[in-house]
C-alpha positions in Angstrom: 59.0 129.0 97.9 58.6 132.4 99.5 60.3 133.3 102.8 57.7 134.5 105.2 59.0 134.5 108.8 61.6 136.7 110.3 63.9 133.7 111.0 63.8 132.7 107.3 64.6 136.2 106.1 67.4 136.7 108.6 68.9 133.4 107.6 68.6 134.3 103.9 70.2 137.8 104.6 73.1 136.1 106.3 73.5 133.7 103.3 73.5 136.7 100.9 76.1 138.6 103.0 78.3 135.5 103.3 78.2 134.9 99.5 78.8 138.6 98.8 81.8 138.6 101.1 83.2 135.5 99.4 82.7 137.2 96.0 84.7 140.2 97.2 87.4 138.1 98.8 87.8 136.3 95.5 88.0 139.7 93.7 90.7 140.9 96.2 92.8 137.9 95.4 92.3 138.0 91.6 92.6 141.8 91.2 95.2 142.8 93.8 95.4 146.4 92.5 92.1 147.1 94.2 92.5 144.5 97.0 91.9 147.0 99.8 88.6 148.1 98.4 87.3 144.6 97.9 88.5 143.4 101.3 86.9 146.4 103.0 83.6 145.4 101.3 83.9 141.8 102.5 84.6 143.1 106.1 81.6 145.4 106.0 79.4 142.4 105.1 80.3 140.8 108.4 79.4 144.0 110.2 76.0 144.0 108.4 75.3 140.4 109.6 76.1 141.5 113.2 73.8 144.5 112.9 70.7 142.7 111.6 71.2 139.7 113.9 71.5 142.0 116.9 68.3 143.8 115.9 66.5 140.6 115.3 67.5 138.9 118.5 66.7 142.0 120.6 63.1 142.1 119.5 62.2 138.5 118.6 59.4 136.9 120.4 57.0 134.1 119.7 54.4 136.7 118.7 56.6 138.2 116.0 58.0 134.9 114.8 54.5 133.4 114.7 53.4 136.1 112.3 54.3 136.3 108.6 55.9 139.6 108.1 57.5 138.8 104.7 56.8 137.6 101.2 60.3 137.3 100.0 61.1 135.2 96.9 64.8 134.3 97.3 65.2 133.8 93.5 64.7 137.5 93.0 67.8 138.3 95.0 70.2 135.5 94.4 73.4 136.0 92.4 76.3 134.0 91.1 79.6 134.5 93.0 81.8 132.3 90.9 83.7 134.1 88.1 85.1 132.2 85.2 88.8 132.2 85.0 88.9 134.4 82.0 86.5 137.0 83.4 87.7 140.5 82.6 88.1 143.1 85.3 85.4 145.1 83.6 83.0 142.2 83.7 83.9 141.4 87.3 83.1 145.0 88.3 79.8 144.9 86.4 78.9 141.6 88.2 79.7 143.3 91.5 77.4 146.2 90.6 74.6 143.8 89.7 75.1 142.0 92.9 74.9 145.2 94.9 71.6 146.1 93.1 70.1 142.8 94.1 71.3 143.2 97.7 69.9 146.8 97.9 66.6 145.6 96.5 66.5 142.7 99.0 67.1 145.0 102.0 64.7 147.6 100.8 62.0 145.1 100.1 62.5 143.3 103.4 62.5 146.7 105.3 59.3 147.8 103.6 57.5 144.5 104.1 58.3 144.2 107.8 57.8 147.8 108.8 54.3 147.4 110.1 55.2 144.5 112.4 58.7 145.3 113.6 60.7 148.4 114.1 64.4 147.6 114.7 64.9 145.0 112.0 63.4 147.1 109.2 65.4 150.1 110.3 68.6 148.1 110.2 67.7 146.6 106.8 67.0 150.1 105.4 70.4 151.3 106.8 72.2 148.4 105.2 70.5 149.2 101.8 71.7 152.8 102.1 75.3 151.7 103.0 75.3 149.2 100.1 74.1 152.0 97.8 77.3 153.9 98.7 79.3 151.1 97.2 78.0 151.6 93.7 79.9 154.9 93.0 83.1 153.3 94.3 82.6 150.3 91.9 81.8 152.7 89.1 84.9 154.7 89.7 87.0 151.5 89.5 85.3 150.8 86.1 86.3 154.2 84.9 89.8 154.1 86.3 90.6 150.5 85.4 88.0 149.4 82.9 
């Protein structure tokens, strides 16, 4: 089932951010040597939710909600947040990189699809994609340092 309305996509974005935050919280507990990095990512996720919800609620109207601004297939962006107990640090970091790729793709696709009908929400989605992109070098550096 594709997500088509702004409300559906905002709810899905919140779900992704919550799951991603939980993943990073779990990493911070499992790999305490990089706890600060993982906790900061989880904290940023909460800020992203606030940003896109603010943008959404400031522009939402029946006219926007009544239209179908998206064609988002949630399966394309979903990811697994549970790591097996024997998951290596290297594999956990690679899982984090894959998750970031899916999140970046989601925000980029959502921004592109909604650009013609909205202004603020796509702008925030594009900004979050860019900020999430900046996580990848940090995760890669941890792979090199600790992997």
